[in-house]
Structures are given as C-alpha cells and as structure tokens.
C-alpha positions in Angstrom: 58.5 -65.3 -112.8 58.8 -69.2 -110.9 58.2 -69.1 -107.6 62.0 -70.3 -105.8 60.3 -73.2 -104.4 58.6 -73.8 -107.5 62.7 -74.0 -109.3 63.1 -77.8 -110.3 66.9 -76.2 -110.4 68.8 -73.5 -109.8 70.7 -71.4 -112.4 73.2 -68.1 -111.3 75.8 -66.0 -113.0 79.1 -64.9 -110.4 82.0 -64.1 -110.9 84.8 -66.5 -110.5 87.5 -65.6 -108.7 90.3 -67.0 -110.0 89.5 -65.9 -113.7 87.6 -62.9 -113.0 85.3 -64.1 -115.6 81.4 -64.3 -115.6 80.0 -67.8 -114.9 76.9 -69.4 -116.0 76.3 -72.5 -113.1 72.9 -74.8 -113.0 72.9 -76.7 -109.5 69.5 -79.3 -109.9 67.6 -79.7 -106.6 67.1 -83.2 -106.3 68.8 -85.2 -109.4 70.3 -87.8 -109.4 72.7 -86.5 -112.1 74.2 -83.4 -110.3 74.2 -84.6 -106.6 75.9 -84.0 -103.5 75.7 -79.7 -105.0 78.4 -79.9 -107.9 77.1 -77.3 -110.0 77.0 -78.1 -114.0 78.6 -74.8 -116.5 76.1 -73.3 -118.4 77.1 -71.8 -122.0 73.8 -69.6 -122.0 70.4 -69.3 -120.3 66.9 -67.9 -122.0 66.5 -65.8 -118.6 68.7 -62.9 -117.4 71.0 -63.2 -114.6 70.5 -59.7 -113.2 69.2 -59.4 -109.5 71.6 -59.5 -106.8 71.7 -60.5 -103.7 70.4 -56.6 -102.1 72.0 -53.2 -100.0 70.0 -53.5 -96.8 69.8 -51.2 -93.6 70.7 -52.9 -90.5 69.3 -52.9 -87.0 68.4 -48.7 -86.1 69.0 -47.3 -89.0 65.3 -46.7 -90.0 64.8 -43.6 -87.6 62.0 -43.4 -84.6 59.1 -45.6 -85.1 57.0 -44.4 -82.3 56.9 -40.5 -80.4 56.5 -42.4 -77.2 59.2 -44.8 -77.2 61.0 -44.2 -74.1 58.0 -42.4 -72.0 57.9 -43.8 -68.1 55.6 -46.9 -68.6 54.5 -48.6 -65.0 55.5 -51.9 -65.7 56.4 -54.2 -62.9 55.6 -54.1 -59.2 56.9 -55.5 -56.1 54.6 -58.2 -54.6 56.5 -58.0 -51.2 56.1 -53.5 -50.5 53.7 -52.9 -53.8 55.8 -50.4 -55.4 55.2 -50.5 -58.7 59.1 -50.1 -61.5 58.2 -47.4 -64.2 60.5 -47.7 -67.4 61.4 -46.5 -71.0 58.3 -47.7 -73.8 59.8 -49.6 -76.1 58.8 -50.0 -79.3 60.5 -53.4 -80.3 61.2 -52.4 -84.3 64.4 -53.2 -85.5 63.8 -50.2 -87.4 63.7 -48.1 -84.5 67.4 -46.5 -84.1 66.7 -46.0 -79.9 64.7 -49.4 -79.1 66.2 -52.1 -81.7 68.5 -53.5 -79.6 65.5 -54.9 -77.6 63.8 -56.1 -80.6 67.0 -58.1 -81.7 66.6 -59.8 -78.1 63.6 -61.9 -78.4 64.7 -63.3 -81.9 67.9 -64.2 -80.0 66.2 -65.9 -77.3 63.0 -67.9 -79.3 66.2 -69.1 -82.3 68.9 -70.5 -79.6 66.0 -72.4 -78.2 64.7 -73.7 -81.1 68.2 -74.8 -82.0 68.3 -76.2 -78.9 65.2 -78.4 -79.4 66.6 -79.2 -83.2 69.6 -80.4 -81.4 68.3 -82.7 -78.7 65.5 -84.4 -81.8 68.8 -85.3 -83.4 70.4 -86.6 -80.1 67.5 -88.9 -79.6 67.2 -89.8 -83.5 70.8 -91.5 -82.7 69.3 -92.7 -79.3 71.4 -90.8 -77.5 75.3 -92.7 -78.7 75.9 -89.6 -80.7 77.2 -86.7 -79.2 75.3 -83.7 -81.4 77.3 -80.1 -81.8 75.8 -77.0 -82.8 77.4 -75.6 -86.0 78.2 -71.8 -87.2 79.2 -71.8 -90.8 80.1 -68.4 -93.0 78.9 -69.1 -96.2 79.9 -66.0 -99.6 79.4 -65.8 -103.3 79.9 -61.7 -102.9 78.9 -61.5 -107.2 75.3 -64.3 -106.6 73.3 -63.2 -110.0 69.9 -64.6 -110.6 67.2 -64.1 -113.1 64.8 -63.8 -109.5 62.8 -61.0 -107.5 63.7 -62.7 -104.6 67.6 -63.5 -104.6 67.7 -64.0 -100.9 65.3 -66.7 -101.3 67.2 -68.0 -104.4 70.6 -68.1 -102.8 69.3 -70.2 -99.5 67.8 -73.3 -102.4 71.4 -73.2 -103.6 72.5 -73.3 -99.7 69.8 -75.8 -98.9 70.8 -78.2 -101.1 74.5 -78.3 -101.0 74.5 -78.6 -97.0 71.6 -81.3 -97.7 73.5 -83.1 -100.5 77.2 -83.3 -99.2 77.0 -82.9 -94.8 73.5 -84.2 -94.2 72.5 -81.2 -92.8 68.3 -81.4 -91.9 67.3 -78.0 -91.1 69.9 -74.6 -90.6 69.3 -70.8 -89.8 70.2 -68.0 -92.0 71.1 -64.7 -91.4 71.6 -62.4 -94.0 74.4 -59.7 -93.6 74.5 -57.1 -96.8 77.9 -55.5 -94.6 81.2 -56.1 -93.3 83.5 -53.2 -92.0 86.2 -52.0 -94.2 89.2 -54.0 -93.4 91.2 -50.7 -92.6 88.8 -50.1 -90.2 87.9 -54.2 -88.7 88.4 -55.8 -86.0 85.7 -58.5 -86.1 84.7 -60.2 -83.1 84.4 -63.1 -85.3 87.2 -63.0 -88.2 85.5 -63.4 -91.8 87.2 -65.2 -93.8 90.5 -65.8 -91.9 90.5 -61.9 -92.5 90.8 -59.6 -89.4 91.2 -56.5 -90.7 93.9 -53.7 -90.1 91.8 -51.3 -87.7 90.0 -51.8 -84.5 86.6 -51.5 -85.3 83.8 -54.1 -84.3 80.4 -54.1 -85.3 79.8 -53.0 -81.8 81.8 -49.4 -83.1 79.7 -49.0 -86.2 76.0 -49.6 -85.0 74.4 -46.5 -83.4 76.3 -44.4 -85.3 74.9 -41.9 -88.2 77.7 -42.2 -90.6 78.0 -46.0 -90.3 78.1 -46.6 -93.8 81.7 -44.9 -94.0 82.7 -48.1 -92.5 81.7 -50.5 -94.3 81.4 -52.2 -97.3 78.9 -54.5 -99.7 79.9 -58.3 -99.0 76.5 -60.6 -98.8 77.0 -62.9 -96.8 75.2 -65.2 -94.8 75.8 -66.7 -91.0 74.3 -70.6 -91.2 74.1 -71.8 -87.7 73.1 -75.6 -87.3 72.7 -79.3 -84.7 75.4 -81.8 -86.6 76.8 -85.0 -85.2 80.2 -84.7 -84.2 82.8 -84.9 -86.8 80.7 -85.5 -89.8 81.2 -81.9 -90.8 83.5 -82.9 -93.8 85.7 -79.6 -94.9 87.8 -81.9 -97.1 84.5 -81.2 -99.8 85.1 -77.8 -99.3 87.9 -76.9 -102.2 85.0 -78.9 -104.0 82.0 -77.0 -103.7 84.0 -73.6 -104.1 85.3 -74.8 -107.5 82.2 -76.1 -108.8 79.5 -73.6 -107.2 81.4 -70.5 -106.5 80.6 -71.1 -102.8 82.4 -70.4 -100.1 82.2 -72.3 -96.8 83.8 -71.6 -93.6 83.6 -72.5 -90.2 83.8 -70.6 -87.5 86.0 -70.7 -84.8 88.1 -69.8 -82.0 91.7 -69.1 -82.8 93.5 -72.6 -83.3 90.2 -74.9 -81.5 88.4 -77.1 -83.8 85.6 -76.3 -81.8 82.0 -74.0 -83.6 80.0 -73.7 -80.9 81.3 -74.2 -77.5 77.9 -74.9 -75.5 74.2 -72.8 -75.4 75.4 -70.2 -73.9 78.1 -69.8 -76.7 75.4 -69.9 -78.8 73.0 -66.8 -77.9 76.2 -64.7 -77.9 77.0 -65.8 -81.9 73.4 -65.2 -82.6 74.2 -61.7 -80.6 76.6 -61.6 -83.0 74.4 -62.3 -86.3 71.6 -60.5 -85.6 73.6 -57.2 -84.9 73.7 -56.3 -88.2 71.6 -58.5 -90.0 70.3 -57.0 -93.5 67.0 -55.2 -92.5 63.3 -55.0 -94.7 60.6 -54.3 -92.5 62.3 -57.2 -89.8 65.1 -59.3 -89.7 65.9 -60.9 -92.8 66.5 -64.2 -91.9 64.9 -67.7 -92.5 65.2 -71.1 -91.1 64.6 -74.4 -93.2 64.5 -77.6 -93.0 63.7 -79.4 -89.8 64.7 -76.4 -87.2 61.4 -74.2 -89.1 58.9 -76.9 -87.3 60.7 -77.7 -84.2 59.2 -76.6 -81.0 62.4 -74.4 -78.5 62.0 -76.5 -75.4 60.4 -74.0 -72.1 63.3 -74.9 -70.2 66.1 -73.0 -72.0 64.3 -69.6 -72.3 65.6 -68.3 -69.2 69.2 -70.1 -69.9 69.2 -68.0 -72.9 68.1 -64.8 -71.6 70.6 -64.8 -69.1 73.9 -65.4 -72.1 71.9 -63.0 -73.6 71.9 -60.2 -71.3 76.0 -60.9 -70.8 77.1 -60.8 -74.5 74.9 -57.4 -74.8 77.2 -54.8 -73.7 80.1 -57.2 -75.4 78.1 -57.0 -78.8 75.3 -54.1 -79.0 77.1 -52.0 -77.0 74.4 -52.2 -74.9 73.3 -53.5 -71.7 70.4 -55.4 -69.9 69.1 -55.9 -66.3 67.7 -59.2 -65.9 64.0 -58.9 -64.2 63.5 -63.1 -63.7 67.0 -62.7 -61.0 66.1 -59.4 -60.0 64.4 -58.2 -56.8 62.6 -55.0 -55.5 65.4 -52.2 -54.0 64.0 -50.3 -52.0 64.2 -49.2 -48.7 61.4 -50.1 -46.1 61.0 -49.5 -42.2 63.4 -52.1 -40.1 61.6 -53.9 -37.5 60.7 -51.7 -34.2 61.6 -48.1 -36.2 59.6 -45.1 -38.2 55.9 -46.7 -38.7 54.8 -45.9 -42.3 51.5 -47.1 -42.7 50.4 -48.6 -45.8 49.3 -46.2 -49.1 52.4 -44.1 -49.2 52.6 -43.3 -53.4 56.1 -43.7 -53.8 56.9 -45.3 -57.1 59.9 -45.6 -59.4 60.9 -44.2 -61.9 63.6 -46.0 -64.5 64.3 -42.9 -67.3 64.7 -43.0 -70.6 68.3 -42.2 -72.0 69.4 -41.6 -75.4 70.9 -43.7 -78.3 74.6 -42.6 -79.5 76.8 -45.4 -79.1 79.3 -45.0 -77.7 79.0 -41.2 -76.1 75.9 -42.7 -74.0 76.0 -46.1 -72.3 71.9 -47.5 -72.7 70.7 -49.7 -70.2 67.5 -51.9 -70.4 65.3 -53.7 -68.7 65.1 -57.0 -69.7 62.0 -59.9 -69.3 59.9 -62.6 -71.4 57.6 -60.3 -72.5 58.7 -56.6 -71.3 61.2 -54.1 -71.5 62.5 -51.0 -71.4 65.5 -48.3 -71.1 66.6 -46.9 -68.2 69.5 -44.1 -67.3 72.9 -45.8 -66.7 75.8 -43.2 -67.8 78.6 -44.6 -65.6 77.2 -47.0 -63.7 78.7 -49.5 -62.2 76.1 -52.1 -63.0 77.1 -54.8 -59.5 75.4 -51.4 -57.7 72.2 -50.1 -56.7 71.2 -49.1 -60.0 70.6 -44.7 -58.7 67.0 -44.1 -59.9 64.6 -40.6 -59.5 61.9 -41.0 -57.6 58.1 -39.5 -56.8 55.9 -39.7 -54.2 56.6 -40.0 -50.0 59.5 -42.2 -49.7 59.8 -43.5 -47.1 61.8 -42.1 -44.3 63.8 -44.0 -41.7 67.4 -43.7 -40.0 67.9 -47.7 -40.3 66.0 -48.7 -43.0 66.3 -52.6 -44.6 66.3 -52.8 -48.8 62.4 -54.7 -49.5 64.2 -57.7 -51.6 60.9 -59.2 -53.3 60.4 -60.6 -56.1 59.5 -58.1 -59.3 56.4 -59.5 -61.2 54.3 -58.3 -64.5 51.9 -55.0 -63.1 49.2 -57.2 -65.4 48.9 -59.1 -62.7 48.3 -56.4 -59.9 44.4 -57.0 -59.3 44.9 -59.9 -57.9 46.9 -58.7 -55.1 45.1 -55.3 -55.1 41.8 -57.7 -55.1 42.9 -58.7 -51.5 42.2 -56.7 -48.3 44.9 -58.5 -46.6 47.8 -57.9 -49.2 47.1 -54.3 -49.2 47.3 -53.3 -45.4 50.8 -55.4 -45.8 51.5 -53.5 -48.7 53.6 -50.4 -47.8 53.1 -48.4 -51.3 49.5 -49.7 -52.4 48.4 -46.8 -53.2 50.9 -45.8 -55.8 50.9 -49.4 -57.2 46.3 -48.9 -58.0 47.6 -45.4 -59.7 50.0 -47.4 -62.0 47.9 -50.3 -62.2 45.1 -47.5 -63.8 47.7 -46.1 -66.1 48.3 -49.6 -67.1 45.0 -49.8 -68.0 44.7 -47.1 -70.2 48.0 -47.3 -71.8 47.4 -50.8 -72.8 43.3 -49.8 -74.4 45.1 -46.9 -76.1 48.2 -49.0 -77.5 47.7 -52.5 -77.0 50.5 -54.0 -79.0 53.3 -51.5 -77.6 55.9 -53.6 -75.1 55.5 -53.0 -71.5 52.0 -53.6 -72.0 50.6 -56.2 -71.8 47.2 -58.3 -72.0 45.9 -59.5 -68.1 47.0 -62.8 -67.5 45.6 -65.7 -68.1 43.4 -68.4 -65.8 44.8 -70.5 -64.3 48.5 -67.7 -63.6 49.9 -67.7 -60.0 47.8 -66.1 -57.4 49.2 -63.6 -55.2 
C-alpha cells in the first residue's frame, strides 16, 4: 500500500448528504488541472475504499497507568525558609484516568506558543503591513472512506490540499475528534456545525465518566487552527468545496461576531477545549502541517500560555490548576521579636492527592513548567489559603507571619544546602535535606516520572 505522503492524488469515497448515494472522488495533489481543491468524480477505482476514520477513546479512558500515580513526592521548596512542598506525582499520560489533564497541559502550551511564533512569522513576511489573526475551523466528512491503513493521514492530505489551494494556508494544527455529544444531551462550549443541541451537557460533564459512551455518537471531524492574514479567508467558496469534495468547513465564531479567535488567551482556551476530547491512540491524535511544524515557539509566551491554561482548565476540563510561577510560600514563620525557633525544623508541607471522578470530586492540580501534581481541593475557595496536612514540628507562634518566599524546583536544593549562611537562616533546612534525599532516590528509580527532574544544568541561577 502506497504511503500517504507518496500518493499523487487522493481517492476516497463518501456518502452524499443530499442524495444519500456513495460518491467516489479523486483530488489530485498539486496538479494544474485540478487546482483549488476541486475533486473529480470517478466511476470506479482499482482499490476498495472501505477504511473509515477510527473509533478511538478520549483522554482518561485507558485506565491507571502507574500504581504510584498520586504518591506524595517532593517537588518544590521555598528559597527563603527552605520548606519543602510535596505533591501527588503524575505520570502525565493522557490514557491515565487520574493524570490525563496534566498530560494535556504541555500539549496546549507548546502548540499555542508555536502558533504565536507562526503568526509572527507571517506578520514579518508582510513587513508588519498586514494584521494576522488566529483561526479555528472545523472540517468534517463523517462518511470518509479510503483504501489505506492510515485514514487520518489521508484525510489530512485532503484538508491540506483544500486549505493551500483555496485559502493559501501555509500550515495548520489538526486535532482529531472521533465523537460528538448526542444532540439530546448536548450544549457544547463551542457549537458544532451550528447545532448546539437540546440538552445541557458540555464535554466537561462527560469527561472522567465511566459511562461516557452513552452520551456520545461517532461523528469524526477535525479542529484546525492556523494564523492567516485578516480578511483573506474567503468563505464564498466553501459551498463549492463541499459540493465537489464533500468536506464541510465551518469557522468557529462566537455569537454574531466574525472573530474566530480573539487573542492569544482565547487561542489557549480553544486549544484546551479541542484537546479535552481528542482521539487517543497511545497518545493524542494531532498533527502539525506545513510551516507550523518547523516553527520554534517563542520563549516569551510560555508563562502567558500557562496562565491562560490555568484559567481555562476549570471550565473546560473540570479541573483546577495552580500556577506555581505566580505562587509563593504560604508557611508561617515567627514575627520579628516573637518566639525564637532555630533553623533545622523538620516541618514539611504535604499536598494530598484526591479522587478521579468529575464532577463528584473536584480536582485541583499544581502547575509549573515541568512539574505538576494533584492536591486536595474539595469545597475549595481558590482565592483562599489552601488547607494542607503537615508532618513534623510546625512553628508555634502567637503572632506568626506568612513567609511569602518564591517556590523553586527541588532539583536546585543542593545549590542552597551547600551554602552554610543560607542553611543557618532557613527555618526548615532539615526538612529540605530529608526531602532532597528522597527526590534523589526517586530520580534514580523513575527518571522519566513527572515531578522528578534531572539536576539543573550549569549556568542556572544560583541562590
């Protein structure tokens, strides 16, 4: 069977939505006579197009990946008082029924940043003389059938040809959705094909349920994201594309607005939605095509993307994330002149893991550039101090103060513990020594496990 990348044309079959009859269509890739994404009817083919777009599970439906998911491990410490912070470990596998939201986080952040880099590249190519917007388009052809064991790749070749030839799209991200919520249950966050449904369920209500299949139907489609010069996506040709190829293109907009994606934060929100229920086959079924694949994400957008993801996750994933980059140590230290407590206390904060079900149990997760883990969050006011369990000798002081120090990765602890002056001033240095030994042991036992990082490279900031 010829690999998709080497096919000179795309031959596929689908059921015509108007006549109900099967149509066999060929769309030539780059041929001058069949340019602009127009397919040509065929009466027969030597092949048998009988492979459909796949039925795949959504994230969180593959079972628990590791027995130690949720075990308390040291991940952060305060660079001021030395207090170590333990969080529930997470495998970051999208198939894990507990850890799948943390597996989506790096995907959303990376793709959002690459998309912004791609937008800048297009903007620079026009010498800053044209506005460039993000676009979100849904492409669907549920009855698509090909003679190939790679139907997803074949469909994306079809989409790539249509976008390039009709709209001059140089690259895009495609996220595969095998399912839609049934109309009787559906009230989607982002309407699909103009049909919001007759129910009140969004994907947040479906995710994490063991009986999720009862609420959905197989209706394969792709969410496409790409930047493009403003007002160059001409939808007047969409009906002709549908008539010739069967592919339905719908640009996602909100209400009566003509704006597809308002800004970078909105892009992160829409990517979070798209990734929440993508097909999962040992990993998320997603593809980057064209220029996007080779675009490097600008480093100055990662923190902004992380903050936007933390804002989107509760609404779209049913999960709260705490952004450690904007967090600080909330431990109590003695107020000046009160209750002397010597350095070396063995106190440590333990952040407990919780259950898996949504919405019966609310889940809250720490979030950092490379470390995430669950923490207790039932009936939790996100703006209030988090209640945590403790071990060791907590500081007793009638008029204590909150430390407020910066939380940093425990992989950097040795840099601090080697400084005698810092150890004399850090109240919880003994607890940090114990935690750091545990982290080193864990890093040897499970080097690829989230929350257990390699030591910092040379040149990182010193204490």
